[in-house]
C-alpha positions in Angstrom: -8.2 60.6 71.4 -9.9 57.8 69.6 -10.4 58.3 65.9 -14.0 58.8 65.1 -15.8 59.1 61.7 -17.3 62.4 61.0 -20.8 60.9 61.7 -19.7 59.6 65.1 -18.1 63.0 65.9 -21.3 64.8 64.9 -23.4 62.5 67.0 -21.1 62.8 70.1 -21.0 66.6 69.9 -24.8 66.8 69.2 -25.6 64.5 72.2 -23.3 66.5 74.5 -24.7 69.8 73.4 -28.2 68.5 74.2 -27.0 67.4 77.6 -25.6 70.8 78.3 -28.7 72.6 77.1 -30.7 70.4 79.6 -28.6 71.6 82.5 -25.7 69.1 82.6 -22.5 70.5 84.2 -19.9 71.9 81.8 -16.6 70.0 81.9 -14.3 72.9 80.7 -13.7 76.4 81.8 -15.0 78.6 79.0 -16.6 82.0 78.5 -18.9 80.6 75.8 -22.6 80.2 76.5 -23.9 78.3 73.4 -24.3 74.6 74.2 -22.9 73.6 70.8 -19.8 75.8 71.1 -19.2 74.4 74.6 -19.6 70.8 73.3 -17.1 71.5 70.5 -14.6 72.9 73.0 -15.1 69.8 75.3 -14.6 67.5 72.3 -11.4 69.4 71.3 -10.1 68.9 74.9 -11.1 65.2 74.9 -13.2 65.4 78.0 -16.6 64.3 76.8 -17.6 61.2 78.7 -19.2 59.5 75.7 -17.8 56.6 73.7 -18.7 54.8 70.6 -19.4 51.1 70.7 -18.7 49.3 67.4 -19.6 45.8 66.4 
């Protein structure tokens, strides 16, 4: 897993939670239903398809 700042981490998880709440497919098997909790689990398992582009 790439090392992200806390701001990048928050942005990635927030963006993914929004995607999930809008109906995007969940990328992990989980009993959780809250989009933010699912996004956190996806982040922990390093399966979120979002990257950070730095200059």
